[in-house]
C-alpha positions as CSV (number, residue, x, y, z in Angstrom):
1,M,95.0,161.4,56.0
2,R,96.5,161.0,59.5
3,Q,94.0,163.4,61.0
4,F,91.2,161.6,59.1
5,A,92.8,158.3,60.9
6,C,92.4,160.0,64.4
7,L,89.1,161.9,63.7
8,T,87.6,158.2,62.8
9,V,88.7,156.7,66.1
10,I,87.4,159.8,68.0
11,V,84.1,159.4,66.8
12,A,83.9,155.5,66.7
13,L,84.6,156.0,70.6
14,S,82.5,158.8,71.4
15,A,79.8,156.6,70.0
16,A,80.6,153.8,72.1
17,H,80.7,155.6,75.4
18,P,76.9,155.7,75.8
19,A,76.7,152.0,75.1
20,L,79.9,151.6,77.4
21,A,77.9,154.0,80.3
22,D,74.5,152.3,79.8
23,Q,76.5,149.0,80.3
24,S,78.0,150.3,83.8
25,R,74.7,151.4,85.3
26,A,73.4,148.0,84.1
27,A,76.0,146.4,86.0
28,R,75.4,148.7,89.3
29,R,71.9,147.5,89.2
30,G,73.0,143.9,88.4
31,L,75.4,144.4,91.7
32,E,72.5,145.9,93.9
33,L,70.0,143.2,92.8
34,A,72.4,140.7,93.8
35,Q,73.3,142.0,97.2
36,S,69.5,141.7,97.9
37,Q,68.7,138.7,96.7
38,C,71.3,136.6,96.5
39,A,73.8,137.3,99.2
40,A,72.4,135.7,101.6
41,C,73.8,132.5,100.2
42,H,76.6,133.5,97.3
43,A,79.6,135.8,97.4
44,V,78.0,138.5,95.0
45,D,81.5,140.0,94.6
46,R,84.5,138.3,92.7
47,L,86.2,136.9,95.7
48,G,84.9,136.2,99.0
49,V,83.1,133.3,100.8
50,S,79.4,132.4,100.2
51,P,77.4,132.3,103.4
52,N,76.2,128.9,102.2
53,P,79.1,126.4,101.3
54,K,77.2,124.8,98.5
55,S,76.7,128.4,96.7
56,P,79.4,129.3,94.4
57,T,80.8,132.8,94.7
58,F,79.3,134.9,91.5
59,G,83.2,135.1,90.5
60,V,83.2,131.4,90.1
61,I,79.9,131.7,88.1
62,A,81.0,134.3,85.7
63,G,83.8,132.1,84.8
64,I,81.6,128.7,83.9
65,Y,78.9,130.5,82.0
66,E,79.0,132.5,79.1
67,E,75.9,135.4,78.5
68,H,73.6,133.0,76.6
69,S,73.7,129.9,78.8
70,L,73.7,132.5,81.9
71,Q,70.7,133.9,80.5
72,K,68.8,130.5,80.1
73,K,70.2,129.4,83.9
74,L,68.6,132.8,85.1
75,T,65.2,132.7,83.4
76,E,65.4,128.6,84.4
77,I,66.1,129.8,88.3
78,D,63.4,132.5,87.9
79,E,60.6,129.7,86.9
80,T,62.0,126.7,88.6
81,G,64.9,127.1,91.2
82,H,67.9,125.5,91.0
83,Y,68.9,122.2,92.9
84,D,68.2,123.7,96.7
85,M,68.0,127.5,95.5
86,P,64.5,128.9,95.7
87,S,62.8,130.1,92.8
88,I,63.1,133.9,92.9
89,R,60.9,136.5,91.0
90,I,63.2,138.7,88.6
91,H,62.3,140.6,85.4
92,S,63.8,140.2,81.8
93,N,65.2,143.6,82.6
94,Q,66.7,142.3,85.6
95,I,68.4,139.4,84.2
96,G,69.8,141.4,81.7
97,D,71.6,143.8,84.7
98,L,72.4,140.6,86.4
99,I,74.4,139.4,83.2
100,A,75.7,143.0,82.7
101,Y,77.4,142.3,86.2
102,F,78.6,138.9,85.7
103,T,80.2,140.2,82.7
104,Q,82.0,143.3,84.7
105,L,83.2,140.8,87.0
106,N,84.6,138.7,84.0
107,R,86.8,141.8,82.7
108,D,87.8,142.5,86.5
109,P,90.9,140.9,87.8
110,R,90.5,141.9,91.0
């Protein structure tokens, strides 16, 4: 019985591993997008100071929004901009990558 339980855990972890790898790749792409499209105004890492004092850091944003509301907000920014923020053209896949990066920021305590 004990061997069966261990085997079940191993199978479950190995099945989850590709999903974790995909999430990690998406988060890397999200970071790259943030560095190229957002870093002129926002600090895109968990800590740091945004170049534009009116722009919250990505660490702050990650702490404010949950996944669904963040997706809505990023889609809105894509379509119309946000306050002083210009609209930026980002594909829905890129929004997913940004969300993966924000999720990683929430998990990373550094």
